[in-house]
Biopython code that builds the backbone (N, CA, C, O; Angstrom):
import numpy as np
from Bio.PDB.StructureBuilder import StructureBuilder

atoms = [
    (1, "MET", "N", (5.308, 29.438, -13.546)),
    (1, "MET", "CA", (4.051, 29.516, -14.278)),
    (1, "MET", "C", (4.012, 30.830, -15.044)),
    (1, "MET", "O", (4.287, 31.893, -14.486)),
    (2, "VAL", "N", (3.668, 30.750, -16.329)),
    (2, "VAL", "CA", (3.583, 31.923, -17.184)),
    (2, "VAL", "C", (2.234, 32.600, -16.964)),
    (2, "VAL", "O", (1.202, 31.934, -16.886)),
    (3, "GLU", "N", (2.251, 33.916, -16.864)),
    (3, "GLU", "CA", (1.002, 34.659, -16.669)),
    (3, "GLU", "C", (0.658, 35.420, -17.933)),
    (3, "GLU", "O", (1.544, 35.837, -18.679)),
    (4, "THR", "N", (-0.627, 35.599, -18.168)),
    (4, "THR", "CA", (-1.097, 36.380, -19.309)),
    (4, "THR", "C", (-1.414, 37.793, -18.847)),
    (4, "THR", "O", (-1.265, 38.119, -17.670)),
    (5, "SER", "N", (-1.849, 38.621, -19.773)),
    (5, "SER", "CA", (-2.185, 40.000, -19.424)),
    (5, "SER", "C", (-3.351, 40.074, -18.444)),
    (5, "SER", "O", (-3.504, 41.077, -17.747)),
    (6, "ARG", "N", (-4.175, 39.028, -18.379)),
    (6, "ARG", "CA", (-5.286, 39.000, -17.435)),
    (6, "ARG", "C", (-4.845, 38.557, -16.043)),
    (6, "ARG", "O", (-5.621, 38.626, -15.090)),
    (7, "GLY", "N", (-3.591, 38.100, -15.926)),
    (7, "GLY", "CA", (-3.108, 37.664, -14.630)),
    (7, "GLY", "C", (-3.499, 36.231, -14.307)),
    (7, "GLY", "O", (-3.466, 35.826, -13.144)),
    (8, "THR", "N", (-3.867, 35.462, -15.322)),
    (8, "THR", "CA", (-4.221, 34.068, -15.114)),
    (8, "THR", "C", (-3.278, 33.188, -15.909)),
    (8, "THR", "O", (-2.616, 33.659, -16.834)),
    (9, "SER", "N", (-3.213, 31.931, -15.562)),
    (9, "SER", "CA", (-2.348, 31.010, -16.279)),
    (9, "SER", "C", (-2.945, 30.727, -17.662)),
    (9, "SER", "O", (-4.147, 30.897, -17.863)),
    (10, "PRO", "N", (-2.113, 30.298, -18.612)),
    (10, "PRO", "CA", (-2.632, 29.978, -19.947)),
    (10, "PRO", "C", (-3.709, 28.903, -19.904)),
    (10, "PRO", "O", (-4.650, 28.949, -20.697)),
    (11, "GLN", "N", (-3.594, 27.935, -18.997)),
    (11, "GLN", "CA", (-4.598, 26.882, -18.871)),
    (11, "GLN", "C", (-5.945, 27.478, -18.460)),
    (11, "GLN", "O", (-6.981, 27.079, -18.992)),
    (12, "ALA", "N", (-5.946, 28.419, -17.529)),
    (12, "ALA", "CA", (-7.184, 29.049, -17.073)),
    (12, "ALA", "C", (-7.837, 29.831, -18.204)),
    (12, "ALA", "O", (-9.060, 29.816, -18.340)),
    (13, "VAL", "N", (-7.042, 30.509, -19.011)),
    (13, "VAL", "CA", (-7.593, 31.273, -20.131)),
    (13, "VAL", "C", (-8.228, 30.306, -21.128)),
    (13, "VAL", "O", (-9.313, 30.573, -21.645)),
    (14, "SER", "N", (-7.569, 29.200, -21.397)),
    (14, "SER", "CA", (-8.096, 28.207, -22.306)),
    (14, "SER", "C", (-9.418, 27.646, -21.785)),
    (14, "SER", "O", (-10.368, 27.484, -22.550)),
    (15, "LEU", "N", (-9.481, 27.355, -20.504)),
    (15, "LEU", "CA", (-10.699, 26.846, -19.894)),
    (15, "LEU", "C", (-11.802, 27.901, -19.932)),
    (15, "LEU", "O", (-12.962, 27.591, -20.203)),
    (16, "GLU", "N", (-11.432, 29.133, -19.660)),
    (16, "GLU", "CA", (-12.398, 30.236, -19.717)),
    (16, "GLU", "C", (-12.952, 30.391, -21.135)),
    (16, "GLU", "O", (-14.153, 30.591, -21.322)),
    (17, "ASP", "N", (-12.074, 30.299, -22.124)),
    (17, "ASP", "CA", (-12.516, 30.379, -23.523)),
    (17, "ASP", "C", (-13.441, 29.219, -23.866)),
    (17, "ASP", "O", (-14.435, 29.395, -24.571)),
    (18, "GLU", "N", (-13.112, 28.041, -23.369)),
    (18, "GLU", "CA", (-13.946, 26.872, -23.616)),
    (18, "GLU", "C", (-15.337, 27.055, -23.009)),
    (18, "GLU", "O", (-16.338, 26.665, -23.611)),
    (19, "ILE", "N", (-15.395, 27.640, -21.835)),
    (19, "ILE", "CA", (-16.674, 27.918, -21.175)),
    (19, "ILE", "C", (-17.510, 28.879, -22.020)),
    (19, "ILE", "O", (-18.706, 28.664, -22.216)),
    (20, "HIS", "N", (-16.878, 29.930, -22.513)),
    (20, "HIS", "CA", (-17.601, 30.904, -23.351)),
    (20, "HIS", "C", (-18.108, 30.254, -24.642)),
    (20, "HIS", "O", (-19.225, 30.528, -25.082)),
    (21, "LEU", "N", (-17.288, 29.399, -25.243)),
    (21, "LEU", "CA", (-17.701, 28.727, -26.473)),
    (21, "LEU", "C", (-18.867, 27.770, -26.218)),
    (21, "LEU", "O", (-19.813, 27.719, -27.004)),
    (22, "LEU", "N", (-18.798, 27.015, -25.122)),
    (22, "LEU", "CA", (-19.884, 26.097, -24.794)),
    (22, "LEU", "C", (-21.184, 26.840, -24.510)),
    (22, "LEU", "O", (-22.262, 26.407, -24.919)),
    (23, "ARG", "N", (-21.071, 27.950, -23.814)),
    (23, "ARG", "CA", (-22.282, 28.725, -23.516)),
    (23, "ARG", "C", (-22.916, 29.250, -24.803)),
    (23, "ARG", "O", (-24.133, 29.191, -24.982)),
    (24, "SER", "N", (-22.078, 29.758, -25.684)),
    (24, "SER", "CA", (-22.568, 30.260, -26.965)),
    (24, "SER", "C", (-23.229, 29.138, -27.768)),
    (24, "SER", "O", (-24.292, 29.329, -28.359)),
    (25, "LYS", "N", (-22.589, 27.970, -27.783)),
    (25, "LYS", "CA", (-23.144, 26.822, -28.498)),
    (25, "LYS", "C", (-24.476, 26.405, -27.888)),
    (25, "LYS", "O", (-25.422, 26.100, -28.616)),
    (26, "MET", "N", (-24.561, 26.390, -26.565)),
    (26, "MET", "CA", (-25.797, 26.020, -25.897)),
    (26, "MET", "C", (-26.913, 27.010, -26.239)),
    (26, "MET", "O", (-28.046, 26.599, -26.489)),
    (27, "GLU", "N", (-26.606, 28.295, -26.251)),
    (27, "GLU", "CA", (-27.604, 29.306, -26.588)),
    (27, "GLU", "C", (-28.120, 29.120, -28.021)),
    (27, "GLU", "O", (-29.322, 29.215, -28.270)),
    (28, "LYS", "N", (-27.207, 28.855, -28.954)),
    (28, "LYS", "CA", (-27.610, 28.649, -30.347)),
    (28, "LYS", "C", (-28.468, 27.397, -30.488)),
    (28, "LYS", "O", (-29.471, 27.399, -31.201)),
    (29, "LEU", "N", (-28.069, 26.334, -29.805)),
    (29, "LEU", "CA", (-28.849, 25.103, -29.868)),
    (29, "LEU", "C", (-30.227, 25.285, -29.259)),
    (29, "LEU", "O", (-31.212, 24.747, -29.764)),
    (30, "PHE", "N", (-30.297, 26.042, -28.177)),
    (30, "PHE", "CA", (-31.607, 26.327, -27.583)),
    (30, "PHE", "C", (-32.508, 27.033, -28.588)),
    (30, "PHE", "O", (-33.683, 26.693, -28.724)),
    (31, "GLN", "N", (-31.955, 28.010, -29.288)),
    (31, "GLN", "CA", (-32.746, 28.739, -30.285)),
    (31, "GLN", "C", (-33.201, 27.821, -31.417)),
    (31, "GLN", "O", (-34.323, 27.940, -31.907)),
    (32, "GLN", "N", (-32.324, 26.904, -31.829)),
    (32, "GLN", "CA", (-32.688, 25.966, -32.895)),
    (32, "GLN", "C", (-33.747, 24.973, -32.428)),
    (32, "GLN", "O", (-34.721, 24.705, -33.130)),
    (33, "GLU", "N", (-33.540, 24.442, -31.249)),
    (33, "GLU", "CA", (-34.433, 23.414, -30.714)),
    (33, "GLU", "C", (-35.683, 24.009, -30.069)),
    (33, "GLU", "O", (-36.709, 23.340, -29.948)),
    (34, "ASN", "N", (-35.584, 25.265, -29.659)),
    (34, "ASN", "CA", (-36.662, 25.951, -28.960)),
    (34, "ASN", "C", (-37.085, 25.182, -27.702)),
    (34, "ASN", "O", (-38.265, 25.099, -27.362)),
    (35, "SER", "N", (-36.073, 24.626, -27.028)),
    (35, "SER", "CA", (-36.348, 23.822, -25.838)),
    (35, "SER", "C", (-35.092, 23.709, -24.979)),
    (35, "SER", "O", (-33.993, 23.479, -25.483)),
    (36, "PHE", "N", (-35.282, 23.875, -23.674)),
    (36, "PHE", "CA", (-34.182, 23.644, -22.742)),
    (36, "PHE", "C", (-34.039, 22.158, -22.431)),
    (36, "PHE", "O", (-33.035, 21.740, -21.854)),
    (37, "THR", "N", (-35.025, 21.365, -22.806)),
    (37, "THR", "CA", (-35.017, 19.952, -22.435)),
    (37, "THR", "C", (-34.663, 19.016, -23.584)),
    (37, "THR", "O", (-34.755, 17.798, -23.432)),
    (38, "SER", "N", (-34.263, 19.558, -24.724)),
    (38, "SER", "CA", (-33.831, 18.676, -25.810)),
    (38, "SER", "C", (-32.521, 18.005, -25.393)),
    (38, "SER", "O", (-31.738, 18.574, -24.632)),
    (39, "ASP", "N", (-32.298, 16.816, -25.888)),
    (39, "ASP", "CA", (-31.120, 16.028, -25.486)),
    (39, "ASP", "C", (-29.804, 16.770, -25.716)),
    (39, "ASP", "O", (-28.926, 16.753, -24.854)),
    (40, "ILE", "N", (-29.664, 17.416, -26.865)),
    (40, "ILE", "CA", (-28.409, 18.085, -27.181)),
    (40, "ILE", "C", (-28.175, 19.301, -26.286)),
    (40, "ILE", "O", (-27.042, 19.558, -25.878)),
    (41, "VAL", "N", (-29.222, 20.042, -25.983)),
    (41, "VAL", "CA", (-29.085, 21.208, -25.101)),
    (41, "VAL", "C", (-28.699, 20.740, -23.692)),
    (41, "VAL", "O", (-27.844, 21.349, -23.050)),
    (42, "ILE", "N", (-29.316, 19.677, -23.217)),
    (42, "ILE", "CA", (-28.975, 19.136, -21.900)),
    (42, "ILE", "C", (-27.547, 18.624, -21.876)),
    (42, "ILE", "O", (-26.831, 18.817, -20.893)),
    (43, "GLU", "N", (-27.130, 17.975, -22.953)),
    (43, "GLU", "CA", (-25.760, 17.461, -23.033)),
    (43, "GLU", "C", (-24.732, 18.598, -22.952)),
    (43, "GLU", "O", (-23.764, 18.511, -22.195)),
    (44, "ILE", "N", (-24.944, 19.648, -23.723)),
    (44, "ILE", "CA", (-24.023, 20.790, -23.706)),
    (44, "ILE", "C", (-24.081, 21.496, -22.351)),
    (44, "ILE", "O", (-23.050, 21.924, -21.832)),
    (45, "SER", "N", (-25.260, 21.618, -21.786)),
    (45, "SER", "CA", (-25.422, 22.245, -20.482)),
    (45, "SER", "C", (-24.656, 21.473, -19.402)),
    (45, "SER", "O", (-24.019, 22.074, -18.537)),
    (46, "SER", "N", (-24.723, 20.166, -19.458)),
    (46, "SER", "CA", (-24.012, 19.330, -18.489)),
    (46, "SER", "C", (-22.497, 19.481, -18.633)),
    (46, "SER", "O", (-21.774, 19.565, -17.641)),
    (47, "LEU", "N", (-22.035, 19.514, -19.864)),
    (47, "LEU", "CA", (-20.606, 19.714, -20.114)),
    (47, "LEU", "C", (-20.178, 21.098, -19.629)),
    (47, "LEU", "O", (-19.106, 21.253, -19.043)),
    (48, "LEU", "N", (-21.007, 22.084, -19.872)),
    (48, "LEU", "CA", (-20.731, 23.438, -19.408)),
    (48, "LEU", "C", (-20.626, 23.472, -17.884)),
    (48, "LEU", "O", (-19.730, 24.114, -17.337)),
    (49, "ASP", "N", (-21.532, 22.786, -17.203)),
    (49, "ASP", "CA", (-21.473, 22.703, -15.739)),
    (49, "ASP", "C", (-20.150, 22.113, -15.266)),
    (49, "ASP", "O", (-19.545, 22.616, -14.318)),
    (50, "LEU", "N", (-19.703, 21.052, -15.922)),
    (50, "LEU", "CA", (-18.432, 20.420, -15.550)),
    (50, "LEU", "C", (-17.263, 21.391, -15.721)),
    (50, "LEU", "O", (-16.382, 21.475, -14.865)),
    (51, "LYS", "N", (-17.266, 22.111, -16.823)),
    (51, "LYS", "CA", (-16.177, 23.060, -17.096)),
    (51, "LYS", "C", (-16.196, 24.228, -16.111)),
    (51, "LYS", "O", (-15.141, 24.691, -15.679)),
    (52, "ILE", "N", (-17.378, 24.701, -15.758)),
    (52, "ILE", "CA", (-17.479, 25.787, -14.777)),
    (52, "ILE", "C", (-16.974, 25.306, -13.416)),
    (52, "ILE", "O", (-16.257, 26.030, -12.726)),
    (53, "ASN", "N", (-17.348, 24.088, -13.034)),
    (53, "ASN", "CA", (-16.866, 23.531, -11.767)),
    (53, "ASN", "C", (-15.350, 23.379, -11.775)),
    (53, "ASN", "O", (-14.693, 23.670, -10.775)),
    (54, "GLU", "N", (-14.794, 22.929, -12.887)),
    (54, "GLU", "CA", (-13.347, 22.805, -13.016)),
    (54, "GLU", "C", (-12.679, 24.176, -12.878)),
    (54, "GLU", "O", (-11.665, 24.317, -12.194)),
    (55, "PHE", "N", (-13.252, 25.167, -13.527)),
    (55, "PHE", "CA", (-12.724, 26.534, -13.449)),
    (55, "PHE", "C", (-12.740, 27.038, -12.006)),
    (55, "PHE", "O", (-11.773, 27.639, -11.537)),
    (56, "MET", "N", (-13.844, 26.788, -11.311)),
    (56, "MET", "CA", (-13.962, 27.238, -9.918)),
    (56, "MET", "C", (-12.946, 26.522, -9.027)),
    (56, "MET", "O", (-12.337, 27.147, -8.159)),
    (57, "ARG", "N", (-12.762, 25.223, -9.233)),
    (57, "ARG", "CA", (-11.749, 24.471, -8.452)),
    (57, "ARG", "C", (-10.365, 25.036, -8.697)),
    (57, "ARG", "O", (-9.594, 25.221, -7.755)),
    (58, "ASN", "N", (-10.039, 25.316, -9.964)),
    (58, "ASN", "CA", (-8.732, 25.865, -10.297)),
    (58, "ASN", "C", (-8.520, 27.224, -9.637)),
    (58, "ASN", "O", (-7.418, 27.522, -9.177)),
    (59, "ASN", "N", (-9.554, 28.044, -9.587)),
    (59, "ASN", "CA", (-9.422, 29.364, -8.978)),
    (59, "ASN", "C", (-9.220, 29.278, -7.463)),
    (59, "ASN", "O", (-8.485, 30.082, -6.890)),
    (60, "ARG", "N", (-9.859, 28.320, -6.822)),
    (60, "ARG", "CA", (-9.668, 28.138, -5.385)),
    (60, "ARG", "C", (-8.259, 27.687, -5.062)),
    (60, "ARG", "O", (-7.677, 28.126, -4.070)),
    (61, "LYS", "N", (-7.704, 26.814, -5.891)),
    (61, "LYS", "CA", (-6.340, 26.312, -5.683)),
    (61, "LYS", "C", (-5.299, 27.414, -5.846)),
    (61, "LYS", "O", (-4.264, 27.397, -5.181)),
    (62, "ASN", "N", (-5.574, 28.371, -6.731)),
    (62, "ASN", "CA", (-4.610, 29.420, -7.040)),
    (62, "ASN", "C", (-4.648, 30.582, -6.047)),
    (62, "ASN", "O", (-3.842, 31.506, -6.156)),
    (63, "LYS", "N", (-5.552, 30.552, -5.099)),
    (63, "LYS", "CA", (-5.656, 31.675, -4.148)),
    (63, "LYS", "C", (-4.933, 31.368, -2.882)),
    (63, "LYS", "O", (-4.911, 32.192, -1.968)),
]
sb = StructureBuilder()
sb.init_structure("model")
sb.init_model(0)
sb.init_chain("A")
sb.init_seg("    ")
for serial, (resi, resn, name, xyz) in enumerate(atoms, 1):
    if name == "N":
        sb.init_residue(resn, " ", resi, " ")
    sb.init_atom(name, np.array(xyz, "f"), 0.0, 1.0, " ", f" {name:<3s}", serial, name[0])
structure = sb.get_structure()
């Protein structure tokens, strides 16, 4: 397995980047919609939850 300068696998870095992008997108959509309960904000939030859970599972496996 190839390691990056952060000491994580390339897949983990990609997943981490995806999490940051989703969070940023969710924040922008919240500002546009001015609501945490709009369909699009909930959709992105749910996807973000899935990605965070995947990241946490991957970290447990690697320890």
